[in-house]
TIDOVEX-193605 format. One record per residue (C-alpha): residue in three letters; x, y, z. Coordinates in pm, 1 decimal. Example, Ala and Ser with C-alpha at 12.3 -4.5 7.8 and 13.67 -1.06 7.14 Angstrom:
2
ATOM  res      east     north        up
ATOM  ALA    1230.0    -450.0     780.0
ATOM  SER    1367.0    -106.0     714.0
***
This chain:
297
ATOM  res      east     north        up
ATOM  UNK   28029.6    9928.1    1187.6
ATOM  UNK   27704.4    9735.2    1154.1
ATOM  UNK   27588.9    9980.1     887.5
ATOM  UNK   27916.3    9933.1     695.6
ATOM  UNK   27887.7    9554.0     708.0
ATOM  UNK   27528.4    9574.7     590.5
ATOM  UNK   27640.2    9793.6     304.6
ATOM  UNK   27910.3    9546.4     204.1
ATOM  UNK   27666.3    9258.4     219.5
ATOM  UNK   27418.7    9446.6       2.9
ATOM  UNK   27692.0    9531.7    -245.4
ATOM  UNK   27793.8    9168.0    -258.4
ATOM  UNK   27435.9    9060.9    -328.5
ATOM  UNK   27408.1    9319.9    -606.1
ATOM  UNK   27730.7    9192.4    -764.0
ATOM  UNK   27611.7    8830.6    -747.5
ATOM  UNK   27274.7    8917.2    -899.2
ATOM  UNK   27439.1    9128.5   -1167.4
ATOM  UNK   27681.0    8847.0   -1249.1
ATOM  UNK   27399.4    8593.6   -1269.4
ATOM  UNK   27203.0    8818.8   -1505.2
ATOM  UNK   27505.1    8899.8   -1721.5
ATOM  UNK   27604.0    8534.2   -1760.8
ATOM  UNK   27259.8    8376.5   -1797.6
ATOM  UNK   27195.0    8168.9   -2112.6
ATOM  UNK   27122.0    8378.7   -2420.8
ATOM  UNK   26886.5    8187.8   -2653.5
ATOM  UNK   26783.8    8294.1   -3001.4
ATOM  UNK   26484.4    8521.1   -3044.9
ATOM  UNK   26152.7    8336.7   -3046.6
ATOM  UNK   26096.8    8428.1   -3413.6
ATOM  UNK   26453.9    8358.2   -3530.0
ATOM  UNK   26350.5    8067.2   -3755.1
ATOM  UNK   26007.8    8185.4   -3860.3
ATOM  UNK   26093.3    8288.3   -4219.1
ATOM  UNK   26317.8    7988.7   -4295.4
ATOM  UNK   26197.8    7689.0   -4499.1
ATOM  UNK   26377.2    7364.6   -4404.1
ATOM  UNK   26537.1    7150.9   -4675.4
ATOM  UNK   26617.4    6802.4   -4542.8
ATOM  UNK   26813.3    6713.0   -4857.0
ATOM  UNK   27051.0    7005.5   -4808.9
ATOM  UNK   27050.2    6918.5   -4440.1
ATOM  UNK   27215.3    6585.7   -4522.1
ATOM  UNK   27512.8    6778.2   -4663.6
ATOM  UNK   27526.9    6998.6   -4352.5
ATOM  UNK   27506.3    6683.9   -4138.0
ATOM  UNK   27816.8    6547.3   -4310.1
ATOM  UNK   28004.4    6876.8   -4295.3
ATOM  UNK   27927.6    6916.2   -3923.4
ATOM  UNK   28036.0    6561.8   -3841.4
ATOM  UNK   27734.3    6483.4   -3621.5
ATOM  UNK   27764.5    6105.9   -3653.9
ATOM  UNK   28133.3    6107.1   -3560.1
ATOM  UNK   28046.7    6198.5   -3202.4
ATOM  UNK   27684.9    6098.7   -3152.0
ATOM  UNK   27658.7    5759.5   -3323.3
ATOM  UNK   27724.9    5469.0   -3088.1
ATOM  UNK   28062.9    5305.7   -3143.7
ATOM  UNK   27904.3    4967.4   -3217.7
ATOM  UNK   27593.1    5086.6   -3398.8
ATOM  UNK   27480.3    5222.6   -3736.4
ATOM  UNK   27609.3    5565.9   -3830.8
ATOM  UNK   27258.4    5708.2   -3861.8
ATOM  UNK   27146.1    5607.7   -3510.8
ATOM  UNK   27255.4    5896.5   -3290.3
ATOM  UNK   27220.3    5724.8   -2954.6
ATOM  UNK   27539.3    5881.1   -2812.5
ATOM  UNK   27765.0    5735.0   -2548.1
ATOM  UNK   28112.9    5808.7   -2680.0
ATOM  UNK   28347.9    5931.5   -2407.0
ATOM  UNK   28570.1    6236.9   -2451.6
ATOM  UNK   28846.9    6271.3   -2195.0
ATOM  UNK   28967.5    6621.9   -2112.2
ATOM  UNK   29159.7    6806.0   -1843.6
ATOM  UNK   28824.8    6901.0   -1687.8
ATOM  UNK   28676.2    6552.5   -1672.7
ATOM  UNK   28512.0    6305.6   -1907.5
ATOM  UNK   28223.8    6413.1   -2128.4
ATOM  UNK   27980.8    6169.2   -2287.3
ATOM  UNK   27807.0    6247.1   -2615.8
ATOM  UNK   27432.4    6254.1   -2550.7
ATOM  UNK   27154.3    6079.4   -2736.9
ATOM  UNK   27035.9    6319.5   -3009.9
ATOM  UNK   26814.6    6069.3   -3188.3
ATOM  UNK   26445.2    6130.8   -3247.2
ATOM  UNK   26341.0    5945.1   -2933.6
ATOM  UNK   26103.1    6180.5   -2753.4
ATOM  UNK   26209.9    6075.5   -2402.8
ATOM  UNK   26583.1    5999.5   -2424.9
ATOM  UNK   26674.8    6197.3   -2735.9
ATOM  UNK   26565.0    6527.6   -2888.0
ATOM  UNK   26252.3    6408.8   -3065.8
ATOM  UNK   26041.0    6613.7   -2826.9
ATOM  UNK   26241.3    6931.4   -2872.9
ATOM  UNK   26117.4    7211.0   -3096.7
ATOM  UNK   26326.8    7328.1   -3390.1
ATOM  UNK   26405.5    7644.8   -3196.2
ATOM  UNK   26526.2    7446.8   -2895.5
ATOM  UNK   26757.6    7240.3   -3116.2
ATOM  UNK   26884.8    7555.0   -3290.5
ATOM  UNK   26955.7    7709.7   -2950.0
ATOM  UNK   27161.1    7407.0   -2851.4
ATOM  UNK   27357.1    7409.8   -3178.0
ATOM  UNK   27431.7    7780.4   -3203.1
ATOM  UNK   27401.9    7915.3   -2848.5
ATOM  UNK   27493.9    7622.5   -2627.0
ATOM  UNK   27156.9    7637.6   -2449.2
ATOM  UNK   26964.6    7319.2   -2369.5
ATOM  UNK   26591.3    7261.9   -2393.6
ATOM  UNK   26571.0    7327.6   -2017.4
ATOM  UNK   26732.8    7668.6   -2065.8
ATOM  UNK   27063.1    7569.5   -1903.1
ATOM  UNK   27413.0    7618.2   -2043.1
ATOM  UNK   27558.1    7323.6   -2235.6
ATOM  UNK   27920.6    7224.0   -2195.1
ATOM  UNK   28148.6    7332.3   -2481.2
ATOM  UNK   28262.6    6975.7   -2540.0
ATOM  UNK   27979.2    7022.6   -2789.0
ATOM  UNK   28144.7    7264.8   -3035.2
ATOM  UNK   27878.6    7533.6   -3031.8
ATOM  UNK   28147.9    7802.8   -3033.5
ATOM  UNK   28204.3    7694.2   -3396.1
ATOM  UNK   27841.5    7622.8   -3486.1
ATOM  UNK   27755.5    7967.5   -3346.3
ATOM  UNK   27885.1    8103.7   -3680.1
ATOM  UNK   27662.2    7878.5   -3890.3
ATOM  UNK   27390.9    8029.3   -4107.4
ATOM  UNK   27048.6    7969.5   -3952.5
ATOM  UNK   26924.1    7836.4   -4287.0
ATOM  UNK   27188.3    7563.4   -4265.5
ATOM  UNK   27085.1    7495.6   -3906.7
ATOM  UNK   26717.1    7446.5   -3992.3
ATOM  UNK   26815.8    7228.1   -4288.3
ATOM  UNK   27028.2    7017.2   -4053.2
ATOM  UNK   26738.7    6987.5   -3806.9
ATOM  UNK   26508.4    6875.3   -4088.4
ATOM  UNK   26757.2    6599.6   -4175.3
ATOM  UNK   26788.7    6496.5   -3810.6
ATOM  UNK   26410.3    6455.1   -3804.4
ATOM  UNK   26442.4    6183.8   -4072.4
ATOM  UNK   26680.9    5967.5   -3867.4
ATOM  UNK   26574.9    5678.6   -3640.2
ATOM  UNK   26475.1    5712.7   -3277.0
ATOM  UNK   26669.9    5518.7   -3015.0
ATOM  UNK   26572.7    5482.4   -2646.0
ATOM  UNK   26927.4    5457.2   -2505.2
ATOM  UNK   26962.3    5697.2   -2210.3
ATOM  UNK   27239.5    5956.5   -2228.5
ATOM  UNK   27527.7    5894.3   -1989.3
ATOM  UNK   27608.4    6166.0   -1733.4
ATOM  UNK   27932.6    6357.5   -1761.7
ATOM  UNK   28202.1    6273.9   -1507.2
ATOM  UNK   28319.8    6615.6   -1387.4
ATOM  UNK   28461.7    6731.5   -1056.6
ATOM  UNK   28408.3    7059.8    -875.5
ATOM  UNK   28387.5    7336.9    -993.6
ATOM  UNK   28342.1    7216.0   -1351.9
ATOM  UNK   28017.3    7042.0   -1261.7
ATOM  UNK   27853.6    7380.5   -1192.7
ATOM  UNK   27695.5    7486.4   -1520.5
ATOM  UNK   27629.0    7843.3   -1407.7
ATOM  UNK   27998.8    7918.4   -1445.3
ATOM  UNK   27972.9    7850.0   -1818.4
ATOM  UNK   27815.9    8191.9   -1864.9
ATOM  UNK   28150.7    8352.4   -1783.9
ATOM  UNK   28325.8    8106.3   -2016.4
ATOM  UNK   28090.0    8196.8   -2299.2
ATOM  UNK   28153.1    8566.9   -2240.5
ATOM  UNK   28519.0    8497.2   -2317.6
ATOM  UNK   28494.6    8246.5   -2600.4
ATOM  UNK   28155.0    8253.3   -2773.1
ATOM  UNK   28247.5    8499.0   -3048.5
ATOM  UNK   28099.2    8597.8   -3384.3
ATOM  UNK   28414.8    8697.1   -3572.2
ATOM  UNK   28616.0    8475.9   -3806.0
ATOM  UNK   28970.9    8378.6   -3717.2
ATOM  UNK   29077.2    8444.4   -4077.2
ATOM  UNK   28933.7    8794.1   -4082.0
ATOM  UNK   29001.1    8864.4   -4449.8
ATOM  UNK   28930.7    8594.6   -4709.6
ATOM  UNK   29107.9    8667.4   -5040.5
ATOM  UNK   28853.3    8489.2   -5263.5
ATOM  UNK   28501.0    8344.8   -5264.3
ATOM  UNK   28654.8    7996.9   -5254.3
ATOM  UNK   28848.6    8076.8   -4936.1
ATOM  UNK   28536.3    8239.3   -4791.4
ATOM  UNK   28349.0    7912.6   -4844.9
ATOM  UNK   28638.6    7712.8   -4702.3
ATOM  UNK   28649.5    7938.3   -4398.7
ATOM  UNK   28281.4    7873.7   -4334.5
ATOM  UNK   28324.8    7499.0   -4368.8
ATOM  UNK   28640.8    7481.5   -4155.7
ATOM  UNK   28572.2    7740.8   -3885.5
ATOM  UNK   28195.7    7692.5   -3847.8
ATOM  UNK   28046.4    7364.1   -3970.2
ATOM  UNK   28359.3    7147.6   -3972.0
ATOM  UNK   28495.4    7295.2   -3644.3
ATOM  UNK   28853.0    7198.9   -3740.7
ATOM  UNK   28996.7    7421.5   -3469.4
ATOM  UNK   28842.5    7208.7   -3194.2
ATOM  UNK   29111.2    6943.4   -3245.8
ATOM  UNK   29388.9    7120.6   -3433.9
ATOM  UNK   29421.8    7434.3   -3216.1
ATOM  UNK   29584.3    7442.5   -2869.8
ATOM  UNK   29377.0    7551.8   -2570.9
ATOM  UNK   29447.2    7788.8   -2285.5
ATOM  UNK   29409.8    7714.7   -1914.1
ATOM  UNK   29033.9    7767.0   -1928.4
ATOM  UNK   28984.5    7534.7   -2223.2
ATOM  UNK   28930.3    7808.9   -2480.5
ATOM  UNK   29095.2    7788.9   -2821.0
ATOM  UNK   29415.2    7991.6   -2863.0
ATOM  UNK   29318.0    8183.6   -3174.0
ATOM  UNK   29672.9    8319.4   -3204.0
ATOM  UNK   29793.5    7963.9   -3272.0
ATOM  UNK   29502.8    7867.8   -3493.5
ATOM  UNK   29529.2    7516.4   -3643.8
ATOM  UNK   29893.3    7486.2   -3532.5
ATOM  UNK   29844.1    7148.2   -3365.5
ATOM  UNK   29760.3    7044.3   -3012.9
ATOM  UNK   29815.1    6768.2   -2758.8
ATOM  UNK   29589.6    6470.3   -2812.7
ATOM  UNK   29340.6    6461.2   -2521.7
ATOM  UNK   29391.0    6083.7   -2506.3
ATOM  UNK   29752.2    6148.2   -2409.6
ATOM  UNK   29879.3    5961.1   -2713.8
ATOM  UNK   30073.9    6168.7   -2963.0
ATOM  UNK   29990.3    6510.8   -3096.4
ATOM  UNK   29725.7    6638.1   -3335.2
ATOM  UNK   29915.3    6786.6   -3631.0
ATOM  UNK   29978.4    7141.5   -3740.4
ATOM  UNK   29770.0    7200.2   -4055.6
ATOM  UNK   29876.3    7558.9   -4123.0
ATOM  UNK   30119.1    7622.6   -4411.5
ATOM  UNK   30394.9    7618.7   -4147.7
ATOM  UNK   30335.0    7252.7   -4073.9
ATOM  UNK   30154.3    7108.9   -4376.3
ATOM  UNK   30338.5    7123.4   -4707.3
ATOM  UNK   30075.1    6947.7   -4918.1
ATOM  UNK   29933.2    7123.0   -5222.4
ATOM  UNK   29568.0    7223.6   -5238.7
ATOM  UNK   29501.8    6929.8   -5467.9
ATOM  UNK   29667.4    6687.7   -5225.9
ATOM  UNK   29463.6    6823.0   -4934.2
ATOM  UNK   29141.3    6791.3   -5132.9
ATOM  UNK   29229.7    6434.8   -5231.7
ATOM  UNK   29301.5    6343.7   -4868.9
ATOM  UNK   28960.1    6479.4   -4767.0
ATOM  UNK   28804.8    6261.5   -5037.0
ATOM  UNK   28993.3    5931.8   -5015.2
ATOM  UNK   29192.9    5950.6   -4692.3
ATOM  UNK   29517.1    5891.1   -4884.3
ATOM  UNK   29814.9    6115.5   -4811.1
ATOM  UNK   30067.3    6213.7   -5081.4
ATOM  UNK   30293.1    5941.1   -4935.7
ATOM  UNK   30017.0    5681.4   -4982.4
ATOM  UNK   29952.0    5653.5   -4610.3
ATOM  UNK   29589.9    5658.9   -4493.7
ATOM  UNK   29395.2    5860.5   -4240.8
ATOM  UNK   29360.3    5692.9   -3903.3
ATOM  UNK   29198.0    5750.3   -3567.3
ATOM  UNK   28951.5    6036.5   -3539.4
ATOM  UNK   29064.0    6175.1   -3875.8
ATOM  UNK   28933.9    5863.6   -4049.4
ATOM  UNK   28588.5    5959.4   -3921.5
ATOM  UNK   28637.2    6313.5   -4051.1
ATOM  UNK   28726.4    6184.9   -4396.4
ATOM  UNK   28409.2    5971.0   -4401.4
ATOM  UNK   28222.0    6299.0   -4364.0
ATOM  UNK   28422.2    6521.0   -4599.2
ATOM  UNK   28407.4    6250.2   -4866.9
ATOM  UNK   28032.2    6316.8   -4883.5
ATOM  UNK   28079.9    6685.3   -4967.4
ATOM  UNK   28090.7    6824.2   -5320.7
ATOM  UNK   28434.7    6845.1   -5482.7
ATOM  UNK   28406.9    7223.2   -5470.2
ATOM  UNK   28369.2    7218.3   -5091.3
ATOM  UNK   28677.4    7000.9   -5040.7
ATOM  UNK   28871.2    7233.7   -5272.3
ATOM  UNK   28745.2    7530.6   -5070.9
ATOM  UNK   28868.1    7378.3   -4743.4
ATOM  UNK   29205.8    7316.2   -4905.5
ATOM  UNK   29223.9    7677.0   -5026.5
ATOM  UNK   29138.1    7799.7   -4677.2
ATOM  UNK   29411.3    7589.0   -4516.5
ATOM  UNK   29667.2    7742.1   -4753.0
ATOM  UNK   29540.5    8092.3   -4666.5
ATOM  UNK   29555.2    8076.9   -4284.9
ATOM  UNK   29866.4    8227.4   -4120.3
ATOM  UNK   30158.6    7987.5   -4107.5
ATOM  UNK   30270.3    7872.3   -3763.8
ATOM  UNK   30596.7    7683.0   -3745.2
ATOM  UNK   30616.1    7347.6   -3571.8
ATOM  UNK   30807.7    7359.8   -3242.5
ATOM  UNK   31164.2    7222.9   -3256.2
ATOM  UNK   31166.2    6846.8   -3217.4
***
């Protein structure tokens, strides 16, 4: 009996060790960025497309001071956007380019720990590394700010970061949701919407574990604030033409002469900085994704 119990205990230890190894953070290779030449000017465009300021700029401060602090309420607790300014102590000014790239694309912090997916690295994971190093070069040009990051307010077991390895195994994927793009324009729009712009983070419903339901991609979702619903932007819920979508992403005006509000107003501030061709590409992508009908009212 004692031998059997010892065997079970040993097996349990092996399983725990194996699970810890299998779900440990997976950073980029040490030489992943070595052949890439940063372009801070192009990085400014990536910065706008990725919407960095929308989350990381303080609510009462300049848009280029990424001191963090905004609160994001979820079913798992409240997350606070961290300081990602160039302050060496409170921000990421002391991080290497590789450490920042690991955070953006792999969800791995400078200390080697998993980051929470309130930061949309499941989308940025698909970004081209050239765009990532360009973005980092632009971030290096922005001001430092000494404001400390606020801790997240999470209960058990969500405050245990080790469990995020299992979450990543389920949801950190390489493939595109729109597997086949019918044109180069839609291919570009797919990249902007699924990777840099991370549109699915708001417009796609989530499952019980907080992962995006790719089968209902961009079909709308409950607003985490509890107020209203984020709209369906597939062809089954959005009847606007490509031109009307592109205009909305430029000016914020809808075809009915309403204006973007709430979080979408921040998105439009970003998309308005993109080239006309990029806004047209996003519009073409939104008309190409599978239609999902709105639920009966």
